[in-house]
Every structure is written in structure tokens, then in C-alpha cells.
C-alpha positions as CSV (number, residue, x, y, z in Angstrom):
1,X,90.4,115.2,115.0
2,X,91.8,116.9,117.8
3,X,95.5,117.8,117.1
4,X,97.0,115.5,119.8
5,X,100.8,117.0,119.2
6,X,99.4,119.8,121.8
7,X,99.4,117.4,124.9
8,X,103.3,116.5,123.2
9,X,104.3,120.3,123.3
10,X,103.2,120.9,126.4
11,X,104.6,117.3,128.0
12,X,107.1,118.3,126.3
13,X,108.1,121.6,127.7
14,X,106.7,120.2,131.1
15,X,109.5,117.3,131.6
16,X,112.2,120.5,130.6
17,X,110.9,122.7,133.2
18,X,111.5,120.6,136.3
19,X,114.3,118.1,134.7
20,X,79.5,133.4,149.8
21,X,77.8,131.3,151.0
22,X,77.4,130.7,154.7
23,X,75.6,127.5,155.0
24,X,78.3,124.5,156.1
25,X,77.5,121.1,154.9
26,X,76.1,119.1,158.0
27,X,77.8,115.8,158.2
28,X,76.1,112.8,158.5
29,X,74.0,111.9,161.6
30,X,75.3,109.0,163.7
31,X,76.0,108.3,167.5
32,X,79.5,109.9,167.9
33,X,78.5,113.0,165.9
34,X,75.4,113.5,168.2
35,X,78.0,112.8,171.4
36,X,80.5,115.0,169.6
37,X,78.1,118.0,169.6
38,X,76.5,117.5,173.1
39,X,76.0,120.3,175.7
40,X,77.7,123.6,174.4
41,X,79.8,121.5,171.9
42,X,82.7,119.1,172.0
43,X,81.2,116.7,174.2
44,X,81.6,116.1,178.3
45,X,85.7,115.3,178.2
46,X,86.8,118.1,175.7
47,X,88.1,121.7,176.7
48,X,85.8,124.0,175.5
49,X,86.4,127.6,174.2
50,X,83.6,130.1,172.4
51,X,83.8,132.6,169.6
52,X,81.0,134.6,169.0
53,X,80.4,137.7,166.7
54,X,79.1,139.4,169.7
55,X,82.3,138.7,171.8
56,X,85.3,140.7,173.0
57,X,88.9,139.4,172.8
58,X,89.8,140.3,176.4
59,X,86.7,137.9,177.8
60,X,88.1,134.5,178.9
61,X,86.3,132.2,175.6
62,X,83.4,130.9,177.8
63,X,80.3,129.8,176.7
64,X,79.0,133.0,178.5
65,X,81.9,135.4,177.6
66,X,83.2,134.0,174.3
67,X,86.3,136.1,172.2
68,X,85.4,137.8,169.5
69,X,88.3,136.2,167.0
70,X,89.4,133.1,166.0
71,X,92.5,134.3,165.8
72,X,92.4,135.3,169.5
73,X,91.0,131.5,170.2
74,X,93.8,130.3,168.5
75,X,96.1,132.2,171.4
76,X,94.1,130.6,173.9
77,X,94.4,126.7,172.4
78,X,98.3,127.7,172.4
79,X,98.7,128.4,175.7
80,X,96.7,125.0,176.9
81,X,98.8,122.0,174.2
82,X,101.2,121.8,175.9
83,X,99.4,120.2,178.8
84,X,96.3,118.7,177.0
85,X,94.6,115.7,178.2
86,X,91.6,115.7,176.2
87,X,90.6,117.5,172.9
88,X,90.6,121.1,172.7
89,X,86.8,122.4,171.3
90,X,86.7,125.8,169.6
91,X,83.1,126.6,168.9
92,X,81.9,129.1,166.9
93,X,78.7,130.8,167.0
94,X,76.9,131.6,163.9
95,X,78.0,134.6,161.2
96,X,80.9,135.6,159.5
97,X,84.0,136.0,160.9
98,X,85.9,138.7,158.6
99,X,89.9,137.2,159.1
100,X,92.5,140.1,158.8
101,X,95.3,137.6,158.5
102,X,95.2,134.1,157.9
103,X,95.1,131.5,160.6
104,X,98.8,130.4,160.5
105,X,99.0,127.0,162.2
106,X,102.4,125.6,162.9
107,X,103.6,122.4,165.2
108,X,106.4,125.2,166.5
109,X,103.7,127.7,167.4
110,X,101.7,124.8,169.1
111,X,98.7,124.9,167.4
112,X,98.9,120.4,167.0
113,X,97.2,118.6,169.6
114,X,99.3,116.3,172.0
115,X,99.0,112.7,173.6
116,X,96.4,111.3,171.0
117,X,93.9,114.7,171.6
118,X,92.9,117.0,168.9
119,X,92.6,120.7,168.3
120,X,88.7,121.2,166.8
121,X,87.4,124.2,165.3
122,X,84.0,123.6,164.9
123,X,80.3,125.7,164.1
124,X,78.8,125.6,167.3
125,X,75.9,122.6,167.3
126,X,78.0,120.9,164.8
127,X,76.4,117.4,164.1
128,X,72.8,118.7,165.1
129,X,69.8,120.4,164.2
130,X,71.1,123.4,166.1
131,X,74.0,123.8,163.9
132,X,75.0,127.3,163.3
133,X,76.1,128.8,160.1
134,X,79.9,129.6,160.1
135,X,81.9,131.9,157.7
136,X,85.9,132.3,157.7
137,X,86.0,135.4,155.1
138,X,88.7,136.4,153.9
139,X,87.2,139.5,152.0
140,X,85.7,143.2,152.7
141,X,82.3,144.3,152.2
142,X,82.5,147.2,149.4
143,X,80.0,150.1,150.0
144,X,79.6,153.4,148.7
145,X,78.0,152.8,145.7
146,X,77.4,155.6,143.5
147,X,76.0,155.6,139.7
148,X,79.2,156.4,137.6
149,X,78.7,159.9,136.2
150,X,80.3,158.9,132.7
151,X,78.3,155.6,132.1
152,X,74.7,155.1,132.2
153,X,73.6,152.3,134.1
154,X,77.4,151.3,135.9
155,X,77.7,152.4,139.2
156,X,81.2,153.0,141.1
157,X,82.8,152.4,145.0
158,X,86.1,153.9,145.8
159,X,88.1,150.8,147.4
160,X,91.7,152.5,148.5
161,X,94.6,150.4,147.2
162,X,92.1,147.0,147.1
163,X,93.8,144.7,144.0
164,X,91.3,141.9,143.6
165,X,90.8,139.3,140.3
166,X,87.7,138.1,141.8
167,X,84.4,140.3,143.0
168,X,80.7,138.9,144.8
169,X,77.7,140.4,144.6
170,X,74.8,139.4,146.7
171,X,76.3,136.0,147.0
172,X,77.3,135.3,143.5
173,X,80.1,135.6,141.0
174,X,80.5,138.6,139.2
175,X,82.8,138.2,135.8
176,X,85.4,140.8,134.9
177,X,84.5,143.1,132.2
178,X,84.9,141.0,128.5
179,X,84.7,141.6,124.9
180,X,83.6,137.9,125.1
181,X,85.5,137.0,121.7
182,X,89.0,136.9,120.3
183,X,90.3,140.0,118.3
184,X,89.0,141.2,115.3
185,X,91.2,141.3,112.0
186,X,93.7,139.0,110.7
187,X,96.2,138.7,113.1
188,X,99.9,138.0,113.0
189,X,102.4,136.8,116.0
190,X,105.5,138.8,116.4
191,X,108.3,138.4,119.2
192,X,106.6,141.1,121.5
193,X,103.2,140.6,120.5
194,X,100.3,140.9,118.2
195,X,99.8,143.1,114.8
196,X,96.1,143.1,113.5
197,X,94.5,144.8,110.2
198,X,91.7,146.0,112.7
199,X,91.5,149.2,114.3
200,X,89.5,148.3,116.7
201,X,91.8,147.3,119.5
202,X,93.2,151.2,119.6
203,X,89.8,152.3,120.9
204,X,90.6,149.7,124.1
205,X,90.4,151.8,127.1
206,X,93.1,151.1,129.7
207,X,94.8,148.9,127.6
208,X,97.3,147.8,130.3
209,X,95.0,146.7,132.5
210,X,93.6,144.3,129.6
211,X,94.3,140.4,129.5
212,X,94.0,137.7,126.4
213,X,93.2,134.5,127.1
214,X,94.1,131.5,125.0
215,X,92.4,128.4,125.3
216,X,93.7,124.8,123.4
217,X,92.0,121.5,123.9
218,X,93.4,120.7,127.8
219,X,95.4,123.7,128.3
220,X,94.7,127.5,129.1
221,X,96.5,130.6,130.1
222,X,96.8,134.5,129.8
223,X,99.0,137.4,129.4
224,X,98.8,141.2,130.2
225,X,98.4,143.9,127.2
226,X,101.3,146.3,127.9
227,X,100.2,148.7,125.0
228,X,98.2,149.3,121.8
229,X,99.6,151.4,119.0
230,X,99.6,152.4,115.7
231,X,102.4,150.1,113.6
232,X,103.4,150.4,109.9
233,X,100.8,150.1,107.3
234,X,98.0,150.8,109.1
235,X,98.1,148.0,111.0
236,X,97.5,147.8,114.9
237,X,100.5,146.5,116.8
238,X,99.2,144.6,120.7
239,X,102.5,144.6,122.8
240,X,102.5,141.8,125.2
241,X,103.7,141.7,128.8
242,X,107.0,139.9,129.2
243,X,108.3,137.4,130.6
244,X,104.6,136.6,130.2
245,X,105.2,136.3,126.6
246,X,108.0,134.4,125.9
247,X,106.9,131.8,128.6
248,X,103.4,131.5,126.4
249,X,105.2,131.1,123.2
250,X,107.5,128.4,124.5
251,X,104.6,126.4,126.0
252,X,101.9,127.0,123.5
253,X,103.8,127.9,120.2
254,X,103.6,131.0,118.0
255,X,100.5,129.5,115.7
256,X,98.4,128.9,118.9
257,X,98.8,132.1,119.9
258,X,97.2,133.9,117.0
259,X,93.9,132.7,118.1
260,X,93.1,134.6,121.5
261,X,90.1,133.1,122.3
262,X,88.9,136.2,124.4
263,X,90.1,139.5,125.9
264,X,89.1,140.5,129.1
265,X,89.7,143.6,131.7
266,X,89.0,146.8,129.8
267,X,86.3,149.4,130.7
268,X,85.7,149.5,127.2
269,X,84.0,145.8,128.0
270,X,81.5,146.9,130.8
271,X,78.3,146.2,128.7
272,X,77.3,142.7,130.1
273,X,74.9,143.0,133.3
274,X,76.5,141.7,136.1
275,X,80.2,142.6,134.6
276,X,83.0,144.9,136.8
277,X,86.6,146.2,136.1
278,X,88.7,147.7,138.6
279,X,90.1,151.1,138.0
280,X,93.7,151.4,139.5
281,X,94.9,154.5,137.2
282,X,95.5,156.5,140.7
283,X,97.8,154.5,143.4
284,X,96.4,154.0,146.4
285,X,92.6,155.5,145.4
286,X,91.4,152.7,143.0
287,X,87.8,152.6,142.1
288,X,85.3,149.2,141.7
289,X,82.6,149.8,138.6
290,X,80.2,147.1,138.5
291,X,76.8,147.3,135.8
292,X,74.0,145.6,137.9
293,X,71.7,142.9,137.1
294,X,68.4,142.9,136.6
295,X,66.7,143.4,139.9
296,X,70.2,144.4,141.6
297,X,70.2,147.9,143.9
298,X,73.5,148.9,144.8
299,X,72.7,150.7,147.6
300,X,71.3,147.8,149.0
301,X,73.4,145.0,147.9
302,X,75.9,142.9,149.6
303,X,79.3,143.2,147.7
304,X,82.1,141.3,148.9
305,X,85.8,141.2,147.3
306,X,88.4,139.3,148.5
307,X,91.5,141.0,150.2
308,X,93.6,137.7,151.8
309,X,95.1,134.8,149.5
310,X,95.1,132.2,152.7
311,X,92.5,131.7,155.0
312,X,93.6,128.9,156.9
313,X,97.7,127.6,156.2
314,X,99.6,125.2,158.7
315,X,102.9,123.6,158.1
316,X,105.2,121.4,159.6
317,X,109.3,120.9,159.3
318,X,110.9,117.7,158.4
319,X,110.6,115.4,160.7
320,X,107.8,117.7,162.6
321,X,104.4,117.6,160.6
322,X,101.8,119.8,162.2
323,X,99.3,117.5,163.2
324,X,95.8,116.2,164.9
325,X,94.2,119.5,163.9
326,X,90.4,119.4,162.6
327,X,87.9,121.7,161.5
328,X,84.2,120.6,161.3
329,X,81.3,122.5,160.0
330,X,82.4,125.3,158.6
331,X,82.5,128.1,155.7
332,X,85.8,128.8,153.9
333,X,85.4,131.9,151.3
334,X,86.4,135.3,149.7
335,X,89.9,134.5,149.6
336,X,91.9,135.5,146.4
337,X,94.9,135.0,144.4
338,X,97.1,137.9,142.7
339,X,99.8,136.1,140.7
340,X,98.2,135.8,137.3
341,X,98.4,139.8,137.5
342,X,101.7,139.8,137.3
343,X,104.0,140.5,134.3
344,X,104.4,136.8,134.2
345,X,101.0,136.2,133.4
346,X,99.8,132.9,133.8
347,X,101.3,130.7,130.9
348,X,99.5,127.2,132.4
349,X,98.3,124.1,131.8
350,X,96.3,122.3,134.0
351,X,96.6,123.7,137.4
352,X,100.2,124.6,136.6
353,X,101.9,127.6,135.6
354,X,105.2,128.9,134.5
355,X,107.5,131.5,136.4
356,X,111.0,132.6,135.2
357,X,113.9,130.4,136.5
358,X,117.7,129.4,135.8
359,X,118.8,130.3,132.1
360,X,116.1,129.0,129.5
361,X,114.3,127.0,131.9
362,X,111.1,127.8,133.2
363,X,109.7,127.0,136.4
364,X,107.1,125.2,136.3
365,X,104.7,126.1,139.8
366,X,100.9,124.9,141.0
367,X,98.1,127.2,141.6
368,X,98.0,127.3,145.4
369,X,95.3,126.1,147.9
370,X,93.3,128.9,149.3
371,X,93.6,126.6,152.6
372,X,96.8,125.0,152.6
373,X,98.1,122.5,154.5
374,X,102.3,121.2,154.1
375,X,104.3,118.5,156.1
376,X,101.3,117.7,157.4
377,X,99.5,114.7,159.3
378,X,95.9,113.4,160.8
379,X,94.5,116.7,159.8
380,X,90.8,116.5,159.0
381,X,88.2,118.6,157.0
382,X,84.7,117.3,157.6
383,X,81.2,118.3,157.1
384,X,82.9,121.9,155.5
385,X,82.3,124.0,152.2
386,X,84.8,125.5,150.2
387,X,82.8,128.8,147.8
388,X,83.5,132.0,146.4
389,X,87.5,131.1,146.2
390,X,90.3,132.6,144.0
391,X,92.7,129.7,143.6
392,X,92.6,125.8,144.9
393,X,90.2,125.0,147.6
394,X,92.5,122.6,149.6
395,X,96.2,121.4,149.2
396,X,97.8,119.1,151.5
397,X,101.6,118.7,149.8
398,X,104.8,118.5,151.1
399,X,105.1,115.2,152.9
400,X,101.4,115.4,154.1
401,X,100.3,112.1,155.3
402,X,96.9,110.4,156.7
403,X,94.7,113.2,156.3
404,X,91.2,113.2,156.0
405,X,89.0,115.1,153.6
406,X,85.0,114.2,154.1
407,X,81.7,115.3,153.8
408,X,82.2,118.6,152.4
409,X,81.4,121.0,149.3
410,X,83.8,122.4,146.9
411,X,82.3,125.0,144.3
412,X,82.4,128.5,143.0
413,X,86.4,128.0,142.9
414,X,88.6,129.5,140.3
415,X,90.6,126.6,139.9
416,X,90.2,123.5,141.3
417,X,88.9,121.5,144.3
418,X,91.3,119.1,146.5
419,X,95.0,118.7,145.7
420,X,97.2,116.4,147.3
421,X,100.7,115.0,146.6
422,X,104.0,116.7,145.1
423,X,103.1,119.6,143.8
424,X,105.6,121.4,141.6
425,X,108.5,122.5,141.8
426,X,108.7,119.6,144.2
427,X,109.8,116.3,142.2
428,X,109.9,113.9,145.6
429,X,108.5,113.4,148.4
430,X,106.0,111.0,151.3
431,X,102.3,111.5,151.3
432,X,100.8,108.3,152.5
433,X,97.4,107.0,153.7
434,X,95.3,110.2,152.5
435,X,91.1,110.0,152.6
436,X,89.3,112.1,149.9
437,X,85.7,110.4,150.5
438,X,82.0,111.8,150.2
439,X,82.4,115.3,149.1
440,X,80.6,116.9,146.2
441,X,82.7,118.9,143.8
442,X,80.9,120.6,141.5
443,X,81.0,124.3,139.3
444,X,84.8,124.5,139.8
445,X,87.4,126.0,137.7
446,X,85.8,129.1,137.2
447,X,88.4,131.4,135.9
448,X,91.4,128.5,135.2
449,X,89.3,126.0,133.2
450,X,92.1,123.4,133.0
451,X,91.5,122.2,136.4
452,X,90.5,118.4,138.0
453,X,88.2,118.9,140.6
454,X,90.7,116.2,142.5
455,X,94.2,115.8,141.8
456,X,96.5,113.2,143.6
457,X,100.0,114.1,142.3
458,X,101.9,111.9,144.2
459,X,100.4,110.2,146.7
460,X,100.4,106.4,148.0
461,X,97.7,104.3,150.0
462,X,95.5,107.9,148.8
463,X,91.7,106.6,148.5
464,X,89.6,108.4,146.8
465,X,86.0,107.5,147.1
466,X,82.0,107.9,147.4
467,X,83.1,111.2,145.7
468,X,80.6,113.1,143.5
469,X,82.2,115.4,140.7
470,X,80.1,117.1,138.2
471,X,79.9,120.2,135.7
472,X,83.2,121.1,135.8
473,X,85.7,122.5,132.7
474,X,87.8,119.9,132.1
475,X,88.7,116.4,134.4
476,X,87.0,115.5,137.3
477,X,89.6,112.8,138.9
478,X,93.5,113.4,137.9
479,X,95.9,110.7,139.2
480,X,99.2,111.0,138.6
481,X,102.2,113.3,139.1
482,X,102.9,116.4,136.6
483,X,105.8,115.1,134.6
484,X,107.5,111.6,134.1
485,X,108.4,111.1,137.8
486,X,109.0,106.9,138.9
487,X,108.4,105.5,141.9
488,X,106.0,108.1,143.5
489,X,102.5,106.4,143.3
490,X,101.6,102.7,144.9
491,X,98.6,101.3,146.4
492,X,95.9,104.1,145.5
493,X,92.3,103.0,145.4
494,X,89.7,105.3,143.6
495,X,86.8,103.5,144.7
496,X,82.7,104.1,144.3
497,X,83.1,107.9,142.6
498,X,79.6,109.6,140.3
499,X,81.5,111.8,137.9
500,X,79.3,113.2,135.0
501,X,79.3,116.5,133.1
502,X,83.3,116.9,132.9
503,X,85.1,118.2,130.1
504,X,81.8,121.1,129.2
505,X,84.4,123.7,127.8
506,X,87.8,121.5,127.6
507,X,88.9,118.7,125.2
508,X,91.7,115.8,126.3
509,X,90.4,115.3,129.4
510,X,88.4,112.9,131.6
511,X,85.9,111.4,134.1
512,X,88.6,109.6,135.4
513,X,92.0,110.4,134.0
514,X,95.3,108.5,135.2
515,X,98.8,108.7,134.1
516,X,102.4,107.7,134.9
517,X,103.7,104.7,137.1
518,X,101.1,103.9,139.8
519,X,103.0,100.9,141.0
520,X,105.7,98.0,140.6
521,X,103.3,95.4,139.9
522,X,99.5,94.9,140.0
523,X,99.5,93.4,143.5
524,X,100.4,97.3,144.4
525,X,99.3,99.6,141.7
526,X,96.0,101.7,141.2
527,X,92.6,100.2,141.5
528,X,89.7,102.2,139.5
529,X,86.9,100.3,141.1
530,X,82.6,100.8,141.9
531,X,82.9,104.0,139.6
532,X,79.9,105.6,137.4
533,X,81.0,107.7,135.0
534,X,79.0,109.3,132.8
535,X,77.0,111.7,130.6
536,X,79.9,113.9,129.0
537,X,80.0,113.7,125.7
538,X,81.3,116.8,124.6
539,X,83.6,118.7,122.1
540,X,85.9,115.5,119.7
541,X,88.0,114.0,122.5
542,X,87.2,113.0,126.3
543,X,87.9,109.7,127.6
544,X,85.7,108.1,130.7
545,X,88.3,106.0,132.5
546,X,91.2,107.6,130.7
547,X,94.7,106.0,131.0
548,X,96.8,108.3,129.1
549,X,100.4,108.7,128.6
550,X,103.0,106.5,130.8
551,X,100.2,105.1,132.8
552,X,101.2,101.9,134.1
553,X,99.9,99.0,136.6
554,X,96.5,99.9,136.9
555,X,93.5,97.5,137.6
556,X,89.6,99.1,136.4
557,X,87.1,96.7,137.6
558,X,83.0,97.1,138.1
559,X,83.1,100.3,136.5
560,X,79.8,101.2,134.6
561,X,81.1,103.7,131.8
562,X,79.4,105.4,128.8
563,X,78.4,109.0,127.1
564,X,82.0,109.8,126.4
565,X,83.6,110.3,123.3
566,X,85.4,107.2,124.4
567,X,84.7,105.2,127.5
568,X,88.4,103.8,127.9
569,X,91.7,104.5,126.1
570,X,94.1,107.2,125.8
571,X,97.7,108.0,124.0
572,X,100.7,105.5,124.3
573,X,103.7,108.2,124.2
574,X,105.9,105.4,122.3
575,X,107.9,108.6,120.8
576,X,109.0,109.2,124.7
577,X,109.3,106.3,126.3
578,X,106.4,106.6,127.8
579,X,104.1,103.9,126.8
580,X,101.0,102.8,128.5
581,X,101.0,99.2,129.6
582,X,99.9,96.7,132.1
583,X,96.1,98.0,132.1
584,X,93.5,95.0,133.1
585,X,89.7,95.4,132.6
586,X,87.6,93.0,134.1
587,X,83.6,93.4,134.9
588,X,83.1,96.7,133.4
589,X,79.9,97.9,131.9
590,X,80.2,100.3,129.1
591,X,79.1,101.4,125.5
592,X,82.8,101.1,124.2
593,X,82.2,104.6,122.4
594,X,84.8,105.8,120.0
595,X,84.6,109.3,118.3
596,X,84.3,109.0,114.4
597,X,87.4,110.3,113.4
598,X,90.1,107.7,115.7
599,X,90.0,104.0,113.8
600,X,88.9,101.3,116.1
601,X,90.9,98.9,117.1
602,X,90.2,94.7,117.5
603,X,90.2,95.1,121.4
604,X,87.3,98.0,123.1
605,X,88.9,101.7,124.1
606,X,90.0,104.8,122.1
607,X,93.4,104.6,121.2
608,X,95.2,107.5,118.8
609,X,97.0,105.9,116.4
610,X,100.7,107.1,115.4
611,X,102.5,109.5,114.9
612,X,101.5,110.7,118.1
613,X,100.8,107.8,119.6
614,X,101.5,103.9,119.5
615,X,100.0,100.3,120.6
616,X,99.5,99.9,124.6
617,X,101.0,97.3,125.6
618,X,100.0,94.3,127.7
619,X,95.9,95.4,127.9
620,X,93.7,92.4,129.8
621,X,90.0,92.4,128.9
622,X,88.0,89.9,131.1
623,X,84.1,89.5,131.7
624,X,83.3,93.4,130.8
625,X,79.9,93.7,128.7
626,X,79.1,96.1,126.5
627,X,76.1,98.4,126.8
628,X,74.0,99.2,123.5
629,X,75.7,102.4,122.5
630,X,71.8,104.0,121.1
631,X,70.7,104.0,124.8
632,X,73.8,103.2,127.2
633,X,71.6,104.3,130.5
634,X,68.7,102.8,129.9
635,X,70.5,99.4,129.5
636,X,73.0,99.9,132.1
637,X,69.6,100.7,134.3
638,X,67.9,97.5,132.7
639,X,71.3,95.3,134.4
640,X,71.1,94.7,137.9
641,X,74.6,94.5,138.4
642,X,75.3,97.6,136.3
643,X,72.6,99.5,138.0
644,X,74.1,98.9,141.2
645,X,77.0,100.3,140.8
646,X,75.7,103.7,139.6
647,X,73.0,103.4,142.9
648,X,76.3,103.0,145.0
649,X,78.5,105.0,143.7
650,X,78.9,108.8,144.8
651,X,78.4,110.0,148.5
652,X,77.1,107.2,150.8
653,X,73.2,107.9,151.5
654,X,74.0,109.1,155.6
655,X,76.0,111.8,153.9
656,X,73.5,113.1,151.0
657,X,71.0,115.4,152.3
658,X,74.1,117.7,154.4
659,X,75.8,117.9,150.9
660,X,72.6,119.0,149.5
661,X,72.0,116.6,147.6
662,X,68.9,114.5,146.7
663,X,68.6,111.6,149.1
């Protein structure tokens, strides 16, 4: 049985803490898309600017004489927005644009559209068969590889002052050198770190670069090692970085820290093909070490290391949001995030981590987006690709409303795909009418596994519809604030999504996970409808549609849910006055799975009992159908109404080919 006290520990702490691919997903073919991408891009009425890798920033930005950089095009846009009479379209010709600095957009700087018109940054030929592949990269190429004289089969390259937590070789993410398991010997947690009866850690090279990873149920974090030495009684003492160790003890508890799941980032661990280590022992003269995979020739291999942490950002001010900007057909790639390398490390739960605060109360922060808009309205991302990123893919926060994320691909990202709403440390804000639709989010959370494909933390009238989320280590779609904040969420719709292969690594999550107050009644509460949530019976505990602690005012109707450890259910936290209540289940198809260790109630679902959880309140079940537990997928396929839910779920047909999904 999963120890659900972990959730209680983290939830309690949260309350205290706060109170490279160059391919871009093509959009659906339509008359409007074709018209908007007419001769030379942008439509006949638009003002058109052009950027090309072979251009010059001294040229006028015309089709024949384009600019060379997106930054120069942005300057030209700013000179035109004050007198806009039509859209301004920046057409980027095919190629990789290596950004020397983030593209920072603001209302004060003149980046917004005006008079009902938009500023559009678009791949040339977007929406047509002539669309050219365009990548905005925050990375640098690493060249000059040579065999390492001290390690057979390892290559090295000089990289100056480069610092990174990610590396991409031949378009694939390489793994930081890892021992692959925990620390040998009998471990004991101390106030300053760990002791072990094994002498093995004393032989680890560059111990001050090593990080220990800690993974428990639905949380995962890491802390750096400050040093390794021989202690009394022939014990080995592992001294940990501060304040990370103190923060981790507060979040996870000393007992769990005696079980590190992995040891990473030492040249001693550089044994597995495809692994790397950054030697920073000489300031300003760092060296990358890499053990090639079979068939890789480091004299010819394309190696990219992230340099920037932000690719594109937008920021308004209270009452003056940045607005009316669109990005179409682009690839956002090769941005990193270095905060986990700080002495405070990454004591984390979900996509949140702790930093020292005032007194004994730590601050809770959110992993940022590598593309991030704050205080923004009517920003559109359509037909783009977010790949090879070191934080979260895309963020909308700090009072951002009526933004659209449609038809994009999110993959190979270190944390989550899309995050929006009231993000810690904020506890209030207004985020209305945002739409996350027809996206494919898969194989994300590559470094920080306790992340979600989509996370709406505090929106109103949010639509999360017709997305596909699959092959993720934790939760598919998460709707709910980071703590017990009331009055934020209302009128949200999670509709027609296809979710499968979630919780492949971490437990106690789900396909669609809800928590918190979702409205004031069923009239304005959340609706979870028409989703197909299947095929994720991993670990000991996960739930297809998971209404967890303090979930309130939710309607779950006309969904197909099967092959999770539990189809529906959650923990009603009576101990914290955060019960699950007012949930309607109507017209669903499910196998009503319940794990063996959990007593079955006289109503459907998996509802853990006391002492950690209590009875949910005011549940309503009407016209639901139980699928045959032995083969629920076949039973669903044989029932026309259930099969129709599955067929309609996920990206709409006109999007699928462009996203790379089967038609």
C-alpha cells in the first residue's frame, strides 16, 4: 500500500510555505490559413517583414533584402505598431536562429498589436505545403571534440564559461553521468547530510559536483553534495549543500532522505554511452566530457548546449497587458534552467520548489516557462513545436487572459508542457478565458519527473480541449491551485482529451487530476466531459479521473476511463477540513478498478480510508456503465457510445497529420 502520508506532509508544508528538431507542427489546412499565408506570407493586407539566415540587419527587411535576426525584425515592428492599420507579419525563412539574448516583448516597448490588429511571427509559408522549418534556439554548438587522454572511449571539448544541465547530441537529449542507483551501505540521515558504512563514495571524483536524487510517490527532488570524507568508526560522511538539505528535510522528512534513488554528475559515473559531464574545476575554462553512443562520430556530430534560460517572454503591467501577438509554425528549442544547481537545490513537489524565506517559512516557487508571458492578453501560439527545453515549455501567468495555445507539439522538455494561472508565490490573480486545444504533449518531464503535461493553477473559463497527453512520468492534465486557495477557479472545461500512459514513473497522480474549489455550484463548477483516459495501470496507486483533496463542484460526465489502478476516486482530507464534495458522475463508461489493497466502497471508485482520508460527501452517480474488468478496452470498443467517446477524443482530425499523429 502506498504511504499516503507523503501527500499529507507535502500538502501541509505547501500551506505553511505560502500562508533539436527544426520541424514545426503544421496547422490544419483551411481556407483562412491558406489566405493568411498567401503570396510572400501574411496575406495581401498585412504589412510584411522578412528575416533570413542569409540576410543582413543593415537591409530593409523586404523579401529580396531580409533582416538577419528576429531581434532586428522586432525593432522594425516597434517602429510600426503605433500607426497600425493592418496586421504586421514577420516572415522567418527556413533555418536555425541562434538567439544571443531572449526576445523580450512588452506593452511599454511597443510590441503589442493595435486597433484590432496583430503582430505575427510566422514561419515562411505557414499553413501551406511550402512551409519552411524555423527554429529559435537558445543554444550554442559545441565543436572541437577530441579523445580524452585519461578515459578510453570518452571525448572532451573546451567550452569556456558554459554552464548547463542539458546537452543534445545529434538531436537527442544526452544523460548526465549517473551511478544509476542509490548509495551503497547502511545509510543514516544526519543534520548535515548522510553517513554510510560503505567506503565507495570516498572514491567518487569531483564530489562537490554530485547531486542526490530523491523520489517518493508523487514528489521528486535533488540536493547537491558539499563534500565526502572518512568519518568516525570508518563510516563515510556525505555532507550536503545548504540550505537544500534543510529544505529537503522540511519537505520530505528525514526518514525518506535515507533512500536516495540516484547519484548523478561525477566523472566517476561516465560509463554509459550517451552520458556526459561538465568539468567546471577551472573557472572560465570548463570542459565537456561525453561518451558517444554506438555510431556517433564526435568529429562530425552536431552537439548543442543551452545558453539562454528564456527564448521569448512578454510582460505587461497592471491594466496594461502585452497583447495581440501571435507565433505560428516555429520551433522553440535549446533553453536551459540552472536554478537546481544553486546551493538551495531542488527540494520540489509537482512543478514547484522551495527557497529560503523569512524566518522559518520557506518560499514556494514554480518552475518557469522557457517561453513565458505574464500579464498578457490575446497571445496566440499555433502550429509550433516546443522541444529540447530545460524548464517548462510555455507559461501564462500574472493576470493573463484570453490567450490561445492551439495545435502545438510539446516534447523532450525537462519539466511540464503548459502551465497557466496563479503560480506560486502568487496567491491571487485573474486569468480568464484561456484556451489550450488540439496540442500533442508527450515524453515531457525528462529531468523533473513530478510534472504535468498541462497545469491550470487558478483559471476561470479555461478550456482544455482535444489535447493528447501521453507517455509522461506523472500526471497528464492537472486542474487546481497549489494550495487551498478559494475563489480562483470557476467555469472551467476539460473536454474531449485523449490521455494515456501517464504515471509511468511516479505514483499518486492521474490522467486528469483535479483538486480544490472549482466553483460555487454545479452551475459554475468544472466540467470534465468526453475524455478518453486509459492504459496507465502502473505502480500501486493512480486514478484515471482523480478528484483529490478539497475537490468541490465538479461534473464528470460522458467519459471513457479504464486500465488505471482506480478509474475514479481520491482522498477526502477530513483532517484538514478539505473534504471531497459535490461531485456528479453521469453517463461515464469505466471498469471501476480498485487496487487490491484498497477496500471497495458500496459506491464506485477508489476512496482511501482513514486515518489519512475520510468519506467523500455528496457524490451523485447516474447512468454510468461498468466495463468488463477482464478486457475493458474491448468492451468499450463493442459499445457504440463508449467507442464514440474514444474516437472523438484527442486532437481533431484536421490537426492530427500536422501534429505527427496518425490520420
